[in-house]
BADOMI-189151 format. One line per field, with one value per atom (N, C-alpha, C): residue in one letter; atom name; residue number from 1; x, y negated, z negated. Coordinates in Angstrom, 1 decimal. Last residue first. Example, Ala and Ser with C-alpha at 12.3 -4.5 7.8 and 13.67 -1.06 7.14 Angstrom:
rest	S/S/S/A/A/A
atom	N/CA/C/N/CA/C
nr	2/2/2/1/1/1
u	12.8/13.7/12.9/13.2/12.3/13.2
v	2.2/1.1/0.0/5.7/4.5/3.3
w	-7.1/-7.1/-7.9/-7.8/-7.8/-7.8
***
This chain:
rest	H/H/H/I/I/I/G/G/G/R/R/R/T/T/T/G/G/G/L/L/L/P/P/P/V/V/V/E/E/E/I/I/I/N/N/N/P/P/P/P/P/P/A/A/A/D/D/D/I/I/I/V/V/V/V/V/V/F/F/F/G/G/G/H/H/H/A/A/A/Q/Q/Q/E/E/E/P/P/P/P/P/P/T/T/T/R/R/R/G/G/G/D/D/D/L/L/L/V/V/V/A/A/A/R/R/R/P/P/P/I/I/I/P/P/P/V/V/V/N/N/N/L/L/L/V/V/V/Y/Y/Y/Q/Q/Q/Q/Q/Q/Q/Q/Q/F/F/F/G/G/G/A/A/A/P/P/P/A/A/A/N/N/N/Q/Q/Q/H/H/H/P/P/P/L/L/L/N/N/N/D/D/D/M/M/M/R/R/R/I/I/I/I/I/I/R/R/R/G/G/G/P/P/P/K/K/K/R/R/R/W/W/W/G/G/G/Q/Q/Q/T/T/T/P/P/P/A/A/A/E/E/E/L/L/L/W/W/W/V/V/V/P/P/P/V/V/V/L/L/L/W/W/W/L/L/L/G/G/G/G/G/G/E/E/E/H/H/H/E/E/E/I/I/I/T/T/T/D/D/D/C/C/C/S/S/S/D/D/D/I/I/I/K/K/K/G/G/G/D/D/D/D/D/D/T/T/T/G/G/G/V/V/V/L/L/L/T/T/T/K/K/K/V/V/V/I/I/I/K/K/K/M/M/M
atom	N/CA/C/N/CA/C/N/CA/C/N/CA/C/N/CA/C/N/CA/C/N/CA/C/N/CA/C/N/CA/C/N/CA/C/N/CA/C/N/CA/C/N/CA/C/N/CA/C/N/CA/C/N/CA/C/N/CA/C/N/CA/C/N/CA/C/N/CA/C/N/CA/C/N/CA/C/N/CA/C/N/CA/C/N/CA/C/N/CA/C/N/CA/C/N/CA/C/N/CA/C/N/CA/C/N/CA/C/N/CA/C/N/CA/C/N/CA/C/N/CA/C/N/CA/C/N/CA/C/N/CA/C/N/CA/C/N/CA/C/N/CA/C/N/CA/C/N/CA/C/N/CA/C/N/CA/C/N/CA/C/N/CA/C/N/CA/C/N/CA/C/N/CA/C/N/CA/C/N/CA/C/N/CA/C/N/CA/C/N/CA/C/N/CA/C/N/CA/C/N/CA/C/N/CA/C/N/CA/C/N/CA/C/N/CA/C/N/CA/C/N/CA/C/N/CA/C/N/CA/C/N/CA/C/N/CA/C/N/CA/C/N/CA/C/N/CA/C/N/CA/C/N/CA/C/N/CA/C/N/CA/C/N/CA/C/N/CA/C/N/CA/C/N/CA/C/N/CA/C/N/CA/C/N/CA/C/N/CA/C/N/CA/C/N/CA/C/N/CA/C/N/CA/C/N/CA/C/N/CA/C/N/CA/C/N/CA/C/N/CA/C/N/CA/C/N/CA/C/N/CA/C/N/CA/C/N/CA/C/N/CA/C/N/CA/C/N/CA/C/N/CA/C/N/CA/C/N/CA/C/N/CA/C/N/CA/C/N/CA/C/N/CA/C/N/CA/C
nr	108/108/108/107/107/107/106/106/106/105/105/105/104/104/104/103/103/103/102/102/102/101/101/101/100/100/100/99/99/99/98/98/98/97/97/97/96/96/96/95/95/95/94/94/94/93/93/93/92/92/92/91/91/91/90/90/90/89/89/89/88/88/88/87/87/87/86/86/86/85/85/85/84/84/84/83/83/83/82/82/82/81/81/81/80/80/80/79/79/79/78/78/78/77/77/77/76/76/76/75/75/75/74/74/74/73/73/73/72/72/72/71/71/71/70/70/70/69/69/69/68/68/68/67/67/67/66/66/66/65/65/65/64/64/64/63/63/63/62/62/62/61/61/61/60/60/60/59/59/59/58/58/58/57/57/57/56/56/56/55/55/55/54/54/54/53/53/53/52/52/52/51/51/51/50/50/50/49/49/49/48/48/48/47/47/47/46/46/46/45/45/45/44/44/44/43/43/43/42/42/42/41/41/41/40/40/40/39/39/39/38/38/38/37/37/37/36/36/36/35/35/35/34/34/34/33/33/33/32/32/32/31/31/31/30/30/30/29/29/29/28/28/28/27/27/27/26/26/26/25/25/25/24/24/24/23/23/23/22/22/22/21/21/21/20/20/20/19/19/19/18/18/18/17/17/17/16/16/16/15/15/15/14/14/14/13/13/13/12/12/12/11/11/11/10/10/10/9/9/9/8/8/8/7/7/7/6/6/6/5/5/5/4/4/4/3/3/3/2/2/2/1/1/1
u	5.5/5.8/5.0/6.5/6.0/6.4/6.4/6.7/6.0/6.5/6.5/6.8/5.9/5.7/5.6/5.9/7.1/7.0/3.4/4.1/5.5/1.5/2.5/3.2/-1.8/-0.5/0.5/-5.2/-4.1/-2.8/-8.4/-7.2/-6.2/-10.9/-10.1/-8.9/-13.0/-12.6/-11.6/-12.2/-12.6/-12.1/-12.8/-12.4/-12.7/-14.9/-14.2/-14.0/-14.7/-15.1/-14.2/-16.0/-15.2/-15.7/-16.0/-16.4/-15.4/-17.2/-16.1/-16.7/-19.4/-18.4/-17.3/-19.8/-20.3/-19.3/-19.7/-18.5/-18.9/-21.7/-21.7/-20.5/-21.1/-22.4/-22.5/-18.7/-18.7/-20.0/-18.4/-18.9/-18.9/-15.5/-16.7/-17.2/-13.2/-14.2/-15.5/-11.1/-12.2/-13.2/-9.2/-9.0/-10.1/-10.3/-9.1/-8.9/-12.6/-12.7/-11.5/-11.4/-12.3/-12.6/-10.1/-9.3/-10.1/-11.4/-11.5/-10.7/-9.1/-10.0/-10.1/-8.8/-8.5/-9.6/-7.8/-8.8/-8.5/-5.8/-6.0/-7.2/-3.3/-4.7/-5.0/-0.7/-1.1/-2.6/1.3/0.1/0.1/3.7/3.2/2.2/6.3/4.9/4.6/8.7/8.6/7.2/9.7/8.9/8.9/10.9/11.7/11.0/8.3/9.5/10.3/5.1/6.2/7.4/2.5/3.4/4.6/-0.4/0.9/1.8/-3.4/-2.5/-1.2/-7.0/-5.6/-4.7/-10.3/-9.2/-7.9/-11.6/-11.4/-10.3/-11.6/-12.8/-12.7/-9.4/-9.3/-10.6/-9.8/-9.3/-9.3/-11.7/-11.5/-10.9/-10.3/-11.0/-10.7/-10.4/-9.9/-10.9/-9.3/-10.2/-9.6/-7.4/-8.5/-9.6/-5.9/-6.4/-7.5/-3.7/-4.8/-5.3/-0.9/-1.6/-2.7/0.7/0.1/-0.5/1.5/2.5/1.8/0.3/-0.1/0.8/1.4/1.5/1.1/0.7/2.1/2.2/-1.5/-1.6/-0.2/-2.5/-1.4/-1.8/-4.1/-4.3/-3.3/-3.4/-3.3/-3.5/-4.8/-4.4/-4.4/-5.4/-4.8/-4.3/-5.1/-5.1/-4.5/-6.9/-6.1/-6.2/-7.2/-7.7/-6.7/-8.2/-7.1/-7.7/-9.8/-9.7/-8.5/-10.3/-10.2/-10.1/-10.1/-11.4/-11.4/-7.4/-8.4/-9.6/-4.2/-5.2/-6.1/-3.4/-3.4/-4.4/-1.4/-2.4/-2.3/-0.5/-0.4/-1.6/0.1/-0.8/-0.6/1.4/1.7/0.9/-0.3/0.1/0.5/-0.5/-0.3/0.3/-2.9/-1.7/-1.7/-5.3/-4.2/-2.9/-7.5/-6.8/-5.5/-8.3/-9.1/-8.5/-5.4/-6.5/-7.2/-3.8/-4.1/-5.3/-1.7/-3.1/-3.2/0.2/0.2/-1.3/0.5/-0.2/-0.1/2.5/2.1/1.4/1.7/2.4/2.0/1.8/1.5/2.4/0.5/1.3/0.8/0.8/0.0/0.9
v	-2.9/-1.5/-1.0/-5.8/-5.3/-3.9/-5.7/-6.4/-5.7/-2.6/-4.1/-4.6/0.2/-0.4/-1.9/1.2/0.7/0.1/3.7/2.8/2.4/3.8/4.4/3.3/2.8/2.5/3.1/3.2/3.5/3.3/2.8/2.0/2.4/4.0/4.5/3.6/1.2/2.6/2.8/-1.7/-1.1/0.3/-3.2/-1.8/-1.2/-5.7/-5.1/-3.7/-7.8/-6.4/-6.0/-10.8/-10.1/-8.7/-13.5/-12.0/-11.3/-16.7/-15.7/-14.3/-18.2/-18.7/-17.7/-17.4/-18.1/-18.6/-15.2/-15.8/-16.5/-13.6/-15.0/-15.8/-11.0/-11.6/-13.1/-10.5/-10.7/-11.3/-12.5/-11.3/-11.5/-14.0/-14.2/-13.0/-13.0/-13.5/-13.8/-12.4/-11.4/-11.8/-14.2/-13.4/-12.4/-15.4/-14.6/-13.7/-16.6/-15.6/-14.8/-18.4/-17.3/-16.2/-20.2/-19.2/-18.1/-20.6/-20.8/-19.7/-21.5/-20.4/-20.7/-24.1/-23.5/-22.4/-23.6/-24.0/-23.4/-22.5/-24.0/-24.5/-20.2/-20.5/-21.9/-19.2/-20.2/-20.4/-16.2/-17.1/-18.1/-14.9/-14.8/-15.9/-16.1/-15.8/-15.7/-17.2/-15.8/-15.3/-19.5/-19.1/-17.6/-19.7/-19.8/-19.5/-21.4/-20.5/-20.8/-21.7/-22.2/-21.3/-19.2/-20.0/-20.5/-19.6/-18.9/-19.8/-20.4/-20.6/-19.7/-20.7/-20.3/-20.5/-20.8/-21.5/-21.1/-17.4/-18.7/-19.4/-14.9/-15.7/-17.1/-13.7/-14.1/-14.9/-13.1/-14.4/-14.7/-11.4/-11.6/-13.0/-10.0/-11.2/-11.4/-7.3/-7.9/-9.0/-5.8/-6.7/-7.1/-3.9/-4.1/-4.9/-1.8/-3.1/-3.0/0.8/0.3/-1.0/2.9/1.8/1.4/6.1/5.1/3.9/8.2/7.6/6.7/9.5/9.9/9.3/8.1/9.6/10.1/5.4/5.9/7.4/3.7/5.1/5.7/0.3/1.3/2.6/-2.1/-1.2/0.0/-5.5/-4.1/-3.3/-8.6/-7.7/-6.2/-10.0/-10.7/-9.8/-9.6/-8.6/-9.3/-10.7/-11.0/-9.9/-9.3/-9.4/-9.7/-9.4/-9.6/-9.9/-6.7/-8.0/-8.1/-4.0/-5.0/-6.5/-2.6/-2.6/-3.8/-4.5/-3.5/-3.7/-5.6/-5.4/-4.2/-7.6/-6.4/-6.5/-9.6/-9.6/-8.3/-11.0/-9.9/-10.0/-14.5/-13.4/-12.3/-17.0/-16.2/-14.9/-20.1/-18.7/-18.0/-23.2/-22.5/-21.1/-25.1/-24.3/-23.6/-26.5/-27.2/-26.4/-25.0/-25.6/-26.3/-23.9/-25.1/-25.7/-23.0/-22.7/-24.0/-21.8/-22.9/-22.5/-19.3/-19.6/-20.7/-17.8/-18.9/-19.3/-14.3/-15.6/-16.6/-11.6/-12.6/-13.8/-8.2/-9.4/-10.4/-4.8/-5.8/-7.0/-2.2/-3.5/-4.4/1.2/0.0/-1.2
w	0.5/0.7/1.8/-1.0/0.2/0.4/-4.6/-3.3/-2.2/-6.3/-6.3/-4.9/-8.1/-6.8/-7.0/-10.7/-10.2/-8.8/-10.1/-11.0/-10.4/-7.1/-8.0/-8.9/-7.2/-6.7/-7.6/-6.2/-7.1/-6.4/-5.7/-5.5/-6.6/-6.3/-5.2/-4.8/-7.5/-7.4/-6.2/-9.4/-8.1/-8.0/-11.9/-11.9/-10.5/-10.5/-11.7/-11.5/-7.9/-8.2/-9.5/-6.5/-7.6/-7.8/-4.6/-4.5/-5.5/-5.5/-5.5/-5.4/-5.8/-4.8/-4.7/-9.2/-8.0/-7.1/-11.1/-10.5/-9.2/-12.1/-12.4/-11.9/-11.3/-10.9/-11.2/-12.7/-11.3/-10.8/-15.8/-15.1/-13.6/-16.9/-16.1/-15.5/-17.9/-18.9/-18.2/-16.2/-16.4/-17.4/-15.5/-16.7/-17.0/-13.1/-13.1/-14.3/-14.3/-13.2/-13.1/-16.1/-16.6/-15.6/-14.4/-15.3/-15.8/-11.2/-12.6/-13.4/-8.7/-9.2/-10.7/-6.2/-7.5/-7.9/-2.8/-3.8/-5.1/-1.2/-1.2/-2.1/-1.9/-2.0/-2.1/0.0/-0.9/-0.8/0.5/0.8/-0.3/-0.2/1.2/1.5/-2.4/-2.1/-0.6/-2.6/-2.9/-2.4/0.1/-1.1/-1.3/2.5/1.3/0.0/4.2/4.3/3.0/2.6/3.3/3.2/2.9/2.1/2.9/4.9/4.7/3.8/3.2/4.3/3.9/2.6/2.2/3.4/1.6/2.3/1.7/1.4/0.8/1.6/2.4/2.7/2.1/1.3/2.7/3.2/-1.4/-1.1/0.4/-3.9/-2.4/-2.1/-6.6/-6.2/-4.7/-8.9/-7.6/-7.2/-11.9/-11.2/-9.9/-12.4/-13.4/-12.8/-10.0/-10.4/-11.4/-11.4/-10.5/-10.9/-11.4/-11.9/-10.9/-12.3/-11.4/-12.1/-13.8/-12.9/-11.9/-15.9/-14.6/-13.5/-18.0/-18.0/-16.6/-17.4/-17.4/-17.3/-16.0/-16.6/-16.5/-16.2/-16.0/-16.7/-14.5/-15.6/-15.3/-13.7/-13.4/-14.6/-12.7/-13.8/-13.3/-10.4/-11.5/-12.7/-7.2/-8.4/-9.6/-4.4/-5.5/-6.6/-1.2/-2.6/-3.6/2.1/1.2/-0.2/3.9/3.4/2.5/4.6/5.7/5.2/2.2/3.0/3.9/1.2/0.7/1.6/0.4/1.5/1.1/-2.4/-1.7/-0.5/-4.5/-3.4/-2.6/-7.6/-6.6/-5.7/-8.0/-8.2/-7.2/-9.8/-8.7/-9.0/-10.8/-11.0/-9.7/-12.1/-10.9/-11.2/-14.0/-13.8/-12.5/-14.4/-13.9/-13.7/-15.0/-16.1/-15.7/-12.7/-13.1/-14.3/-10.8/-11.6/-12.1/-7.8/-8.7/-9.5/-6.7/-7.1/-8.1/-4.3/-5.3/-5.5/-4.0/-3.6/-4.7/-2.8/-3.8/-3.2/-1.8/-1.7/-2.8/-1.1/-2.1/-1.9/0.8/0.9/-0.3/0.0/0.0/0.0
***
């Protein structure tokens, strides 16, 4: 699975670097991973669709692949907002069938 980074601004004025994956034909932010060390994998705790939001390629020399052009509320990133209340964002908590081997970082 290809994992890249996206620069994401939040409503509290901070800028985070967030893992981003391709899933079901779209790009999804992965703000948190759930790890299963004994099984040797991790999976997203929550994904947020970003390819339907204004974004662009990051400038040359950045570690990130993309820059999101709109802020995301911190509560949406942190999982304090239930998906059905994350107006304007497509959010899936604990998406099924996405597992990545532990230690997977960057583009693979």
